[in-house]
C-alpha positions in Angstrom: -9.0 21.6 -20.4 -7.8 18.1 -21.4 -6.8 17.0 -24.8 -9.0 14.7 -26.9 -6.3 12.0 -26.4 -6.5 12.3 -22.6 -10.3 12.2 -22.7 -10.2 9.1 -24.8 -7.9 7.5 -22.3 -10.3 8.4 -19.5 -13.2 7.0 -21.5 -11.3 3.7 -21.8 -10.9 3.6 -18.0 -14.6 4.5 -17.5 -15.6 1.7 -19.8 -14.2 -0.8 -17.2 -17.1 0.0 -14.9 -20.8 -0.2 -15.1 -22.2 3.1 -16.5 -23.7 4.1 -13.1 -20.3 3.7 -11.5 -18.1 5.8 -13.9 -16.8 7.7 -10.9 -14.9 4.6 -10.0 -12.4 5.7 -12.7 -11.5 8.8 -10.7 -8.0 7.6 -9.8 -7.1 6.8 -13.3 -8.7 10.0 -14.6 -6.7 12.1 -12.2 -3.5 10.3 -13.2 -4.2 10.9 -16.9 -4.9 14.6 -16.2 -1.7 14.9 -14.2 0.4 13.3 -16.9 -0.9 15.8 -19.4 -0.8 18.9 -17.3 2.0 18.2 -14.9 0.0 18.7 -11.7 -3.6 18.9 -10.5 -5.0 22.3 -9.9 -8.4 22.7 -8.2 -9.9 23.6 -11.6 -8.5 20.4 -13.1 -9.8 18.3 -10.3 -13.2 19.9 -10.7 -13.1 19.3 -14.5 -12.4 15.6 -13.9 -15.2 15.4 -11.4 -17.6 17.0 -13.8 -16.5 14.7 -16.6 -17.2 11.7 -14.3 -20.5 13.1 -13.0 -19.4 13.2 -9.4 -19.1 15.9 -6.8 -15.9 17.9 -7.0 -15.2 17.4 -3.3 -15.2 13.6 -3.8 -12.5 13.9 -6.5 -10.6 16.4 -4.3 -10.7 13.9 -1.4 -9.0 11.3 -3.7 -6.4 13.7 -5.0 -5.5 14.9 -1.4 -5.4 11.4 0.1 -2.8 9.8 -2.2 0.7 11.2 -2.4 1.1 10.3 -6.1 -1.0 13.3 -7.0 0.7 16.7 -7.1 -1.5 19.6 -6.0 1.2 22.2 -6.9 3.6 22.4 -9.8 6.6 20.1 -9.6 9.8 19.8 -11.5 10.1 17.9 -14.8 11.6 15.1 -12.8 9.9 14.2 -9.6 12.0 11.9 -7.5 10.1 10.2 -4.6 12.4 8.4 -2.2 11.0 5.8 0.0 12.0 6.6 3.6 10.1 3.9 5.4 11.9 1.7 7.9 12.9 -1.2 5.5 14.5 1.3 3.1 16.1 3.2 6.0 17.7 0.0 7.2 19.1 -0.4 3.7 20.6 3.1 3.5 17.8 5.4 2.4 19.0 8.0 4.9 22.4 8.2 3.1 20.7 8.3 -0.3 18.4 11.2 1.0 21.4 13.1 2.2 23.2 12.6 -1.1 20.2 13.6 -3.1 19.6 16.7 -1.0 23.3 17.8 -1.3 23.5 17.0 -5.0 20.3 18.9 -5.9 20.7 21.6 -3.3 17.1 21.1 -2.1 15.2 19.4 0.7 12.1 17.2 0.6 9.1 18.9 -0.9 11.3 21.4 -2.8 12.1 22.0 -6.5 15.4 23.1 -7.9 15.5 26.7 -9.2 15.8 25.5 -12.8 12.6 23.5 -12.4 14.3 20.3 -13.4 13.9 18.3 -10.1 11.5 18.0 -7.3 12.4 15.8 -4.3 9.6 14.1 -2.4 9.6 11.7 0.6 7.5 8.7 -0.1 5.7 5.9 1.8 6.3 2.3 1.3 6.2 1.3 -2.4 6.0 -2.4 -1.7 9.4 -3.4 -2.9 11.1 -3.6 0.5 13.6 -6.2 -0.4 15.1 -4.1 -3.2 15.7 -0.9 -1.2 16.7 1.8 -1.0 14.4 2.8 -3.9 12.8 5.8 -5.5 10.1 6.4 -8.0 10.6 8.7 -11.0 7.6 10.7 -12.1 5.3 8.1 -10.5 6.0 5.7 -13.3 9.5 4.2 -13.1 11.0 2.6 -10.0 14.7 2.5 -9.4 15.9 0.0 -6.8 19.0 -0.9 -4.8 20.2 2.7 -5.0 23.7 3.7 -4.3 25.2 7.2 -4.5 26.8 6.2 -7.8 23.5 4.9 -9.3 21.7 8.1 -8.0 24.3 10.3 -9.8 23.9 8.3 -13.0 20.1 8.5 -12.7 20.1 12.3 -12.2 22.4 12.7 -15.2 20.1 10.6 -17.3 17.2 12.9 -16.2 18.8 16.0 -17.5 
């Protein structure tokens, strides 16, 4: 189900733990699987759990607890906007309105062309740099303005 390259990356994460605790690499393994496949199906989660010699339900609990894991297909560009109070006080509500109007979708939706998914996120720990968003769980963009959002969306095309 996963490429040899992804399995090698998972093995590298597993090596960080004692052999009897390889399930400790579950978060990294799920992230690696999601990067390769785009999202985590139940079959993928079960595959990762089997690879790590752990119960599938334990891996599923991790995947459903953290909002960085996608349990359904998402657009090529997932934009997660922080909507917690510090970002709201810095204008996240205006950025949310702008993103929704510009993309023609609400939170939790994907554009018809599959290019963008818009998600609402919890605090990302950079409260002094808000409002902010995370692109595909890997790149943070801070101090957003409507102009910087437009530029960012254009770059994602």
